[in-house]
Each structure stands twice: as C-alpha cells, then as structure tokens.
C-alpha positions as CSV (number, residue, x, y, z in Angstrom):
1,M,0.0,0.0,0.0
2,E,2.1,2.8,-1.3
3,N,-0.5,5.4,-0.4
4,F,-0.4,4.6,3.3
5,K,2.4,5.1,5.9
6,L,2.1,3.6,9.4
7,D,4.4,4.9,12.1
8,S,4.8,1.8,14.3
9,S,5.9,3.7,17.4
10,T,2.9,6.0,17.5
11,M,0.4,3.9,15.5
12,I,-0.4,6.9,13.4
13,L,-1.6,6.3,9.8
14,T,-0.8,8.8,7.2
15,V,-2.6,8.8,3.8
16,D,-1.4,10.4,0.6
17,I,-4.8,11.4,-0.9
18,M,-3.2,12.6,-4.2
19,G,-2.4,9.0,-5.1
20,L,-5.9,7.6,-4.3
21,P,-8.7,6.9,-6.8
22,P,-11.2,9.7,-7.0
23,S,-13.9,7.7,-5.3
24,C,-12.8,5.1,-2.7
25,V,-13.2,3.9,0.9
26,I,-10.5,3.2,3.5
27,V,-11.5,0.5,6.0
28,I,-9.6,-0.1,9.2
29,C,-10.3,-3.3,11.3
30,D,-8.0,-5.2,13.6
31,R,-5.1,-2.9,12.8
32,K,-5.4,-3.8,9.1
33,V,-6.0,-1.1,6.5
34,K,-7.8,-1.9,3.2
35,L,-8.6,0.5,0.3
36,R,-11.3,-0.3,-2.2
37,E,-12.2,1.8,-5.2
38,L,-15.9,2.5,-5.5
39,P,-17.7,1.5,-8.7
40,P,-19.4,4.4,-10.6
41,H,-22.9,3.0,-10.6
42,R,-23.3,0.1,-8.2
43,E,-23.9,-0.5,-4.6
44,Y,-20.9,-1.5,-2.4
45,K,-21.7,-3.5,0.7
46,M,-19.7,-4.0,3.9
47,V,-20.8,-6.8,6.2
48,T,-19.8,-6.7,9.8
49,H,-20.1,-9.3,12.6
50,Q,-19.3,-8.6,16.3
51,G,-17.8,-5.3,15.5
52,K,-15.4,-6.6,12.8
53,V,-15.6,-6.2,9.0
54,K,-16.2,-9.7,7.5
55,R,-16.8,-8.9,3.8
56,M,-16.7,-6.1,1.4
57,G,-18.0,-6.3,-2.2
58,R,-19.9,-4.9,-5.1
59,E,-23.6,-5.6,-5.3
60,E,-24.7,-6.8,-8.8
61,G,-28.2,-6.0,-9.7
62,E,-30.5,-5.9,-12.7
63,E,-32.8,-3.0,-13.6
64,F,-35.7,-3.2,-15.9
C-alpha cells in the first residue's frame, strides 16, 4: 500500500490522498487497512459481525 504510511511507534496512519482513486473507501479493522475503489454506478456493501468487518464487495443487480 504505497498510499499509506504507518508509524509503528505511535500507530499513526498517514494517507497520501493525491495517489488515491477519485472515489474510494478506506476501512480499518484489527489494525489492518484496506482500500477499495468504489464503482461508478453500483452498490458497495460491507458486512460486519461482532464489530469486525467480515466482507466487502460490489452488489450486482439488474434493472428493468
């Protein structure tokens, strides 16, 4: 993750927003950091269980 820098002594996360996609989410769970680019015209779902992120993904749908 070249856009993130974690200082292990202070546990401070620094994010270079100039290198990120124009529309994205950053999720932090259990001291792990994940970046996901958001789709232009879809739902993006995050599923949590007992306070932790279990799944992240795009929702596919069909419109009439």
